[in-house]
MMTF fields as JSON, N, C-alpha, C and O atoms, coordinates in Angstrom:
{
  "mmtfVersion": "1.0.0",
  "mmtfProducer": "UNKNOWN",
  "numBonds": 323,
  "numAtoms": 324,
  "numGroups": 81,
  "numChains": 1,
  "numModels": 1,
  "chainsPerModel": [1],
  "groupsPerChain": [81],
  "chainIdList": ["A"],
  "bondAtomList": [4, 2, 8, 6, 12, 10, 16, 14, 20, 18, 24, 22, 28, 26, 32, 30, 36, 34, 40, 38, 44, 42, 48, 46, 52, 50, 56, 54, 60, 58, 64, 62, 68, 66, 72, 70, 76, 74, 80, 78, 84, 82, 88, 86, 92, 90, 96, 94, 100, 98, 104, 102, 108, 106, 112, 110, 116, 114, 120, 118, 124, 122, 128, 126, 132, 130, 136, 134, 140, 138, 144, 142, 148, 146, 152, 150, 156, 154, 160, 158, 164, 162, 168, 166, 172, 170, 176, 174, 180, 178, 184, 182, 188, 186, 192, 190, 196, 194, 200, 198, 204, 202, 208, 206, 212, 210, 216, 214, 220, 218, 224, 222, 228, 226, 232, 230, 236, 234, 240, 238, 244, 242, 248, 246, 252, 250, 256, 254, 260, 258, 264, 262, 268, 266, 272, 270, 276, 274, 280, 278, 284, 282, 288, 286, 292, 290, 296, 294, 300, 298, 304, 302, 308, 306, 312, 310, 316, 314, 320, 318],
  "bondOrderList": [1, 1, 1, 1, 1, 1, 1, 1, 1, 1, 1, 1, 1, 1, 1, 1, 1, 1, 1, 1, 1, 1, 1, 1, 1, 1, 1, 1, 1, 1, 1, 1, 1, 1, 1, 1, 1, 1, 1, 1, 1, 1, 1, 1, 1, 1, 1, 1, 1, 1, 1, 1, 1, 1, 1, 1, 1, 1, 1, 1, 1, 1, 1, 1, 1, 1, 1, 1, 1, 1, 1, 1, 1, 1, 1, 1, 1, 1, 1, 1],
  "groupList": [{"groupName": "MET", "atomNameList": ["N", "CA", "C", "O"], "elementList": ["N", "C", "C", "O"], "formalChargeList": [0, 0, 0, 0], "bondAtomList": [1, 0, 2, 1, 3, 2], "bondOrderList": [1, 1, 2], "singleLetterCode": "M", "chemCompType": "L-PEPTIDE LINKING"}, {"groupName": "ALA", "atomNameList": ["N", "CA", "C", "O"], "elementList": ["N", "C", "C", "O"], "formalChargeList": [0, 0, 0, 0], "bondAtomList": [1, 0, 2, 1, 3, 2], "bondOrderList": [1, 1, 2], "singleLetterCode": "A", "chemCompType": "L-PEPTIDE LINKING"}, {"groupName": "GLU", "atomNameList": ["N", "CA", "C", "O"], "elementList": ["N", "C", "C", "O"], "formalChargeList": [0, 0, 0, 0], "bondAtomList": [1, 0, 2, 1, 3, 2], "bondOrderList": [1, 1, 2], "singleLetterCode": "E", "chemCompType": "L-PEPTIDE LINKING"}, {"groupName": "ASP", "atomNameList": ["N", "CA", "C", "O"], "elementList": ["N", "C", "C", "O"], "formalChargeList": [0, 0, 0, 0], "bondAtomList": [1, 0, 2, 1, 3, 2], "bondOrderList": [1, 1, 2], "singleLetterCode": "D", "chemCompType": "L-PEPTIDE LINKING"}, {"groupName": "GLY", "atomNameList": ["N", "CA", "C", "O"], "elementList": ["N", "C", "C", "O"], "formalChargeList": [0, 0, 0, 0], "bondAtomList": [1, 0, 2, 1, 3, 2], "bondOrderList": [1, 1, 2], "singleLetterCode": "G", "chemCompType": "PEPTIDE LINKING"}, {"groupName": "LYS", "atomNameList": ["N", "CA", "C", "O"], "elementList": ["N", "C", "C", "O"], "formalChargeList": [0, 0, 0, 0], "bondAtomList": [1, 0, 2, 1, 3, 2], "bondOrderList": [1, 1, 2], "singleLetterCode": "K", "chemCompType": "L-PEPTIDE LINKING"}, {"groupName": "GLN", "atomNameList": ["N", "CA", "C", "O"], "elementList": ["N", "C", "C", "O"], "formalChargeList": [0, 0, 0, 0], "bondAtomList": [1, 0, 2, 1, 3, 2], "bondOrderList": [1, 1, 2], "singleLetterCode": "Q", "chemCompType": "L-PEPTIDE LINKING"}, {"groupName": "LEU", "atomNameList": ["N", "CA", "C", "O"], "elementList": ["N", "C", "C", "O"], "formalChargeList": [0, 0, 0, 0], "bondAtomList": [1, 0, 2, 1, 3, 2], "bondOrderList": [1, 1, 2], "singleLetterCode": "L", "chemCompType": "L-PEPTIDE LINKING"}, {"groupName": "HIS", "atomNameList": ["N", "CA", "C", "O"], "elementList": ["N", "C", "C", "O"], "formalChargeList": [0, 0, 0, 0], "bondAtomList": [1, 0, 2, 1, 3, 2], "bondOrderList": [1, 1, 2], "singleLetterCode": "H", "chemCompType": "L-PEPTIDE LINKING"}, {"groupName": "VAL", "atomNameList": ["N", "CA", "C", "O"], "elementList": ["N", "C", "C", "O"], "formalChargeList": [0, 0, 0, 0], "bondAtomList": [1, 0, 2, 1, 3, 2], "bondOrderList": [1, 1, 2], "singleLetterCode": "V", "chemCompType": "L-PEPTIDE LINKING"}, {"groupName": "PHE", "atomNameList": ["N", "CA", "C", "O"], "elementList": ["N", "C", "C", "O"], "formalChargeList": [0, 0, 0, 0], "bondAtomList": [1, 0, 2, 1, 3, 2], "bondOrderList": [1, 1, 2], "singleLetterCode": "F", "chemCompType": "L-PEPTIDE LINKING"}, {"groupName": "THR", "atomNameList": ["N", "CA", "C", "O"], "elementList": ["N", "C", "C", "O"], "formalChargeList": [0, 0, 0, 0], "bondAtomList": [1, 0, 2, 1, 3, 2], "bondOrderList": [1, 1, 2], "singleLetterCode": "T", "chemCompType": "L-PEPTIDE LINKING"}, {"groupName": "ARG", "atomNameList": ["N", "CA", "C", "O"], "elementList": ["N", "C", "C", "O"], "formalChargeList": [0, 0, 0, 0], "bondAtomList": [1, 0, 2, 1, 3, 2], "bondOrderList": [1, 1, 2], "singleLetterCode": "R", "chemCompType": "L-PEPTIDE LINKING"}, {"groupName": "ASN", "atomNameList": ["N", "CA", "C", "O"], "elementList": ["N", "C", "C", "O"], "formalChargeList": [0, 0, 0, 0], "bondAtomList": [1, 0, 2, 1, 3, 2], "bondOrderList": [1, 1, 2], "singleLetterCode": "N", "chemCompType": "L-PEPTIDE LINKING"}, {"groupName": "ILE", "atomNameList": ["N", "CA", "C", "O"], "elementList": ["N", "C", "C", "O"], "formalChargeList": [0, 0, 0, 0], "bondAtomList": [1, 0, 2, 1, 3, 2], "bondOrderList": [1, 1, 2], "singleLetterCode": "I", "chemCompType": "L-PEPTIDE LINKING"}, {"groupName": "TYR", "atomNameList": ["N", "CA", "C", "O"], "elementList": ["N", "C", "C", "O"], "formalChargeList": [0, 0, 0, 0], "bondAtomList": [1, 0, 2, 1, 3, 2], "bondOrderList": [1, 1, 2], "singleLetterCode": "Y", "chemCompType": "L-PEPTIDE LINKING"}, {"groupName": "PRO", "atomNameList": ["N", "CA", "C", "O"], "elementList": ["N", "C", "C", "O"], "formalChargeList": [0, 0, 0, 0], "bondAtomList": [1, 0, 2, 1, 3, 2], "bondOrderList": [1, 1, 2], "singleLetterCode": "P", "chemCompType": "L-PEPTIDE LINKING"}, {"groupName": "SER", "atomNameList": ["N", "CA", "C", "O"], "elementList": ["N", "C", "C", "O"], "formalChargeList": [0, 0, 0, 0], "bondAtomList": [1, 0, 2, 1, 3, 2], "bondOrderList": [1, 1, 2], "singleLetterCode": "S", "chemCompType": "L-PEPTIDE LINKING"}, {"groupName": "TRP", "atomNameList": ["N", "CA", "C", "O"], "elementList": ["N", "C", "C", "O"], "formalChargeList": [0, 0, 0, 0], "bondAtomList": [1, 0, 2, 1, 3, 2], "bondOrderList": [1, 1, 2], "singleLetterCode": "W", "chemCompType": "L-PEPTIDE LINKING"}],
  "groupTypeList": [0, 1, 1, 2, 3, 4, 5, 5, 6, 7, 7, 8, 7, 9, 10, 4, 4, 2, 7, 5, 11, 7, 4, 4, 11, 2, 10, 12, 3, 7, 13, 1, 7, 3, 14, 9, 4, 14, 15, 16, 3, 15, 2, 17, 1, 8, 9, 1, 18, 5, 1, 5, 1, 6, 1, 17, 9, 3, 13, 1, 8, 0, 12, 15, 10, 9, 9, 8, 7, 8, 12, 7, 7, 3, 16, 2, 4, 5, 11, 1, 4],
  "groupIdList": [1, 2, 3, 4, 5, 6, 7, 8, 9, 10, 11, 12, 13, 14, 15, 16, 17, 18, 19, 20, 21, 22, 23, 24, 25, 26, 27, 28, 29, 30, 31, 32, 33, 34, 35, 36, 37, 38, 39, 40, 41, 42, 43, 44, 45, 46, 47, 48, 49, 50, 51, 52, 53, 54, 55, 56, 57, 58, 59, 60, 61, 62, 63, 64, 65, 66, 67, 68, 69, 70, 71, 72, 73, 74, 75, 76, 77, 78, 79, 80, 81],
  "secStructList": [7, 5, 7, 6, 6, 1, 1, 5, 7, 7, 7, 3, 3, 3, 3, 3, 3, 3, 5, 1, 1, 6, 6, 7, 7, 7, 5, 1, 7, 4, 4, 4, 7, 3, 3, 3, 3, 3, 3, 1, 1, 2, 2, 2, 2, 2, 2, 2, 2, 2, 2, 2, 2, 2, 2, 6, 6, 6, 7, 6, 6, 3, 3, 3, 3, 3, 3, 7, 2, 2, 2, 2, 2, 7, 6, 6, 7, 1, 1, 7, 7],
  "xCoordList": [-84.858, -85.201, -86.71, -87.324, -87.291, -88.739, -89.114, -88.33, -90.296, -90.817, -91.182, -91.152, -91.525, -91.844, -93.024, -93.098, -93.941, -95.105, -94.809, -95.714, -93.554, -93.178, -93.282, -92.783, -93.927, -94.048, -92.756, -92.079, -92.42, -91.242, -91.48, -92.552, -90.468, -90.576, -90.25, -89.117, -91.259, -91.101, -91.55, -92.736, -90.606, -90.92, -91.569, -91.186, -92.565, -93.284, -93.426, -93.728, -93.204, -93.344, -94.632, -94.921, -95.403, -96.61, -96.382, -96.074, -96.538, -96.374, -97.244, -97.742, -97.417, -98.227, -98.014, -97.275, -98.685, -98.606, -99.43, -100.041, -99.432, -100.205, -99.368, -98.228, -99.938, -99.24, -99.407, -100.39, -98.417, -98.502, -99.592, -100.318, -99.71, -100.735, -101.436, -100.864, -102.666, -103.454, -102.844, -102.933, -102.234, -101.707, -100.26, -99.718, -99.617, -98.186, -97.874, -98.762, -96.579, -96.112, -95.128, -94.39, -95.117, -94.246, -95.035, -96.144, -94.44, -95.127, -94.995, -93.97, -96.043, -96.088, -95.099, -94.42, -95.002, -94.13, -93.531, -94.217, -92.249, -91.594, -91.54, -91.516, -91.521, -91.501, -92.826, -92.893, -93.869, -95.199, -95.582, -96.735, -94.64, -94.963, -95.433, -94.919, -96.405, -96.947, -96.339, -96.73, -95.379, -94.774, -95.654, -95.59, -96.468, -97.425, -96.713, -96.967, -95.817, -95.081, -94.464, -94.653, -93.715, -93.099, -93.756, -93.899, -94.154, -94.94, -94.225, -93.485, -94.443, -93.709, -94.208, -93.566, -95.349, -95.898, -96.845, -97.264, -97.169, -98.022, -99.427, -100.029, -99.946, -101.32, -101.509, -102.473, -100.598, -100.743, -100.461, -101.075, -99.553, -99.288, -100.522, -100.859, -101.185, -102.383, -103.504, -104.22, -103.654, -104.666, -104.382, -105.293, -103.113, -102.729, -102.92, -103.437, -102.504, -102.663, -104.138, -104.497, -104.982, -106.41, -107.048, -107.863, -106.69, -107.237, -106.844, -107.681, -105.58, -105.12, -105.733, -106.12, -105.822, -106.4, -107.874, -108.334, -108.6, -110.012, -110.201, -111.165, -109.297, -109.405, -109.112, -109.529, -108.396, -108.032, -108.804, -108.383, -109.91, -110.663, -111.184, -111.42, -111.364, -111.873, -110.832, -111.184, -109.564, -108.495, -108.008, -107.279, -108.394, -108.065, -106.568, -106.116, -105.791, -104.347, -103.571, -102.372, -104.238, -103.572, -103.495, -104.502, -102.287, -102.094, -101.197, -100.247, -101.515, -100.7, -100.18, -100.831, -98.988, -98.304, -97.793, -97.522, -97.667, -97.009, -95.726, -95.766, -94.593, -93.291, -92.806, -92.785, -92.423, -91.914, -90.443, -89.557, -90.186, -88.812, -87.97, -86.774, -88.579, -87.831, -87.228, -86.185, -87.868, -87.325, -86.131, -85.223, -86.126, -84.983, -83.808, -82.652, -84.112, -83.067, -82.449, -81.28, -83.227, -82.766, -83.269, -84.19, -82.683, -83.201, -83.126, -83.863, -82.261, -82.139, -83.101, -83.184, -83.82, -84.83, -84.278, -84.932, -83.096, -82.482, -83.213, -83.181, -83.884, -84.597, -86.103, -86.838, -86.582, -88.032, -88.673, -88.059, -89.935, -90.635, -91.441, -92.074],
  "yCoordList": [-70.452, -69.216, -69.025, -69.211, -68.666, -68.48, -67.074, -66.139, -66.925, -65.61, -64.876, -65.456, -63.604, -62.799, -63.35, -63.139, -64.043, -64.584, -65.931, -66.552, -66.4, -67.659, -68.865, -69.938, -68.71, -69.818, -69.949, -68.955, -71.164, -71.407, -70.822, -70.993, -70.131, -69.51, -70.545, -71.016, -70.889, -71.831, -71.12, -71.121, -70.516, -69.657, -70.396, -71.515, -69.74, -70.262, -69.152, -68.008, -69.503, -68.575, -68.898, -70.063, -67.866, -68.034, -67.279, -66.087, -67.992, -67.371, -68.097, -69.192, -67.481, -68.119, -67.48, -66.507, -68.057, -67.549, -68.41, -69.398, -68.016, -68.743, -69.898, -69.705, -71.085, -72.284, -72.477, -72.035, -73.153, -73.465, -74.494, -74.38, -75.506, -76.539, -76.751, -76.497, -77.214, -77.396, -78.403, -78.217, -79.451, -80.478, -80.301, -81.115, -79.246, -79.073, -78.064, -77.526, -77.822, -76.805, -75.847, -75.137, -75.827, -74.907, -73.63, -73.677, -72.495, -71.216, -70.656, -70.826, -69.992, -69.384, -68.231, -68.106, -67.385, -66.202, -65.982, -65.529, -66.307, -66.159, -64.705, -64.439, -63.776, -62.362, -61.894, -60.832, -62.669, -62.298, -63.045, -62.975, -63.756, -64.461, -63.477, -62.364, -63.899, -63.095, -63.616, -64.672, -62.865, -63.225, -62.592, -61.386, -63.413, -62.903, -62.478, -61.395, -63.333, -62.969, -64.159, -65.311, -63.846, -64.854, -64.728, -63.629, -65.867, -65.891, -66.724, -67.651, -66.399, -67.051, -68.443, -69.144, -68.844, -70.165, -70.598, -69.791, -71.882, -72.422, -71.829, -71.572, -71.613, -71.126, -69.781, -69.604, -68.836, -67.534, -67.626, -66.898, -68.499, -68.712, -69.297, -68.911, -70.211, -70.84, -69.819, -69.867, -68.904, -67.849, -66.998, -66.698, -66.611, -65.809, -66.604, -66.077, -67.873, -68.732, -68.849, -68.707, -69.106, -69.302, -68.045, -68.137, -66.89, -65.629, -65.417, -65.034, -65.661, -65.493, -66.54, -66.223, -67.768, -68.837, -68.547, -68.746, -68.085, -67.776, -66.558, -66.495, -65.602, -64.393, -64.676, -63.92, -65.766, -66.087, -67.288, -67.9, -67.63, -68.829, -68.804, -69.861, -67.631, -67.537, -67.906, -68.131, -67.97, -68.324, -69.732, -69.906, -70.719, -72.117, -72.393, -73.347, -71.583, -71.8, -71.137, -71.372, -70.32, -69.621, -70.528, -71.088, -70.672, -71.514, -70.808, -70.114, -71.0, -70.483, -71.659, -72.697, -71.47, -72.529, -72.008, -70.818, -72.925, -72.644, -73.471, -74.694, -72.798, -73.466, -73.416, -72.354, -74.553, -74.649, -74.237, -75.088, -72.935, -72.441, -73.012, -73.247, -73.234, -73.756, -75.121, -75.474, -75.889, -77.199, -77.05, -77.881, -76.005, -75.74, -75.173, -75.492, -74.332, -73.719, -74.699, -74.566, -75.68, -76.668, -78.044, -78.569, -78.644, -79.912, -81.08, -82.054, -81.001, -82.097, -81.932, -82.801, -80.817, -80.599, -80.317, -80.617, -79.749, -79.472, -78.403, -78.4, -77.479, -76.409, -76.532, -75.701, -77.556, -77.729, -78.173, -78.835, -77.782, -78.107, -79.313, -79.675],
  "zCoordList": [156.495, 157.145, 157.09, 156.04, 158.183, 158.267, 157.853, 158.02, 157.322, 156.972, 158.255, 159.34, 158.127, 159.305, 160.091, 161.302, 159.448, 160.139, 160.786, 161.344, 160.723, 161.342, 160.434, 160.774, 159.273, 158.335, 157.537, 157.272, 157.161, 156.329, 154.938, 154.357, 154.411, 153.097, 152.022, 151.918, 151.227, 150.122, 148.855, 148.524, 148.149, 147.017, 145.852, 145.508, 145.253, 144.089, 143.054, 143.393, 141.788, 140.675, 139.931, 139.657, 139.604, 138.791, 137.484, 137.486, 136.37, 135.063, 134.051, 134.311, 132.909, 131.872, 130.527, 130.376, 129.558, 128.205, 127.278, 127.687, 126.037, 125.033, 124.491, 124.067, 124.511, 124.052, 122.545, 121.951, 121.937, 120.505, 120.228, 119.24, 121.102, 120.949, 122.282, 123.342, 122.22, 123.444, 124.416, 125.63, 123.906, 124.787, 125.177, 125.925, 124.683, 124.923, 126.001, 126.662, 126.162, 127.105, 126.438, 127.121, 125.103, 124.381, 124.087, 123.555, 124.443, 124.305, 122.896, 122.236, 122.45, 121.12, 121.006, 119.987, 122.034, 121.99, 123.382, 124.298, 123.527, 124.831, 125.298, 126.5, 124.362, 124.737, 125.316, 125.934, 125.124, 125.615, 126.893, 127.32, 127.508, 128.753, 129.813, 129.919, 130.583, 131.682, 132.981, 133.48, 133.525, 134.804, 135.882, 136.121, 136.521, 137.502, 138.775, 139.302, 139.272, 140.473, 141.172, 140.778, 142.229, 143.096, 144.461, 144.997, 145.015, 146.246, 147.316, 146.987, 148.592, 149.678, 150.053, 150.835, 149.499, 149.821, 148.707, 147.878, 148.704, 147.64, 147.694, 146.651, 148.879, 149.01, 148.305, 147.559, 148.537, 147.889, 146.392, 145.612, 145.976, 144.551, 143.872, 142.753, 144.535, 143.975, 143.777, 142.777, 144.721, 144.588, 143.348, 142.575, 143.161, 141.989, 140.702, 139.718, 140.705, 139.529, 139.144, 137.975, 140.133, 139.868, 139.281, 138.363, 139.794, 139.288, 137.83, 137.012, 137.5, 136.125, 135.203, 134.078, 135.66, 134.845, 134.547, 133.423, 135.543, 135.34, 134.439, 133.676, 134.522, 133.698, 132.222, 131.344, 131.959, 130.569, 130.034, 129.052, 130.651, 130.297, 128.854, 128.268, 128.286, 126.913, 125.857, 124.699, 126.238, 125.305, 125.654, 126.631, 124.883, 125.184, 125.168, 125.801, 124.462, 124.38, 125.521, 125.669, 126.318, 127.412, 128.625, 129.058, 129.177, 130.358, 131.368, 131.005, 132.617, 133.717, 134.525, 134.64, 135.084, 135.814, 137.144, 137.302, 138.102, 139.373, 139.394, 139.259, 139.563, 139.625, 141.07, 141.691, 141.587, 142.954, 142.968, 142.884, 143.073, 143.046, 144.181, 144.009, 145.325, 146.465, 146.158, 146.708, 145.29, 144.908, 143.974, 143.99, 143.167, 142.289, 143.079, 142.802, 144.064, 144.877, 145.862, 146.227, 146.29, 147.27, 146.861, 147.487, 145.819, 145.289, 146.262, 146.111, 147.244, 148.216, 149.396, 150.264, 149.419, 150.461, 151.84, 152.839, 151.916, 153.215, 154.006, 155.236, 153.283, 153.982, 153.845, 154.38, 153.135, 152.946, 154.245, 155.081, 154.384, 155.616, 155.565, 156.557]
}
């Protein structure tokens, strides 16, 4: 299904939190995760991710991620563009 602007909707989740170790992906406190939002395309998710990542640059353990929700919802790519 296409979004109102005609572009295919490919949902992306942006979230982050403080990691236990610099090289890992295990979070220090799951209750403190920052759920930034869900976005209709990678471009808008990337803008949100970049803003949060830059705002937390002083904390080396803080990391933000972009999750391709559309790949989880449709792993075979039947609706991917």
